[in-house]
C-alpha positions, 0 to 999 in steps of 0.5 A, spaced: 072 951 657 070 948 664 077 946 665 079 953 663 074 955 669 077 950 674 084 952 673 082 959 673 079 958 680 084 954 683 089 959 681 085 964 684 084 960 690 092 959 691 093 967 691 088 968 696 090 963 701 097 966 700 094 972 702 091 969 709 084 969 707 080 963 709 078 958 705 071 958 707 071 965 704 074 963 697 069 957 697 063 961 698 066 966 692 066 960 688 059 958 690 056 964 688 060 964 681 057 957 680 050 959 682 050 965 677 053 962 671 047 957 672 041 963 672 045 965 666 
């Protein structure tokens, strides 16, 4: 399951970067997702 999540995040990063969204923003979004998972 973790592998699927990672693949999805990488795919999302690629799409966002293609749209010109800064990598820092993408990484911040990923941290938020990861942190919210830990609280569940």
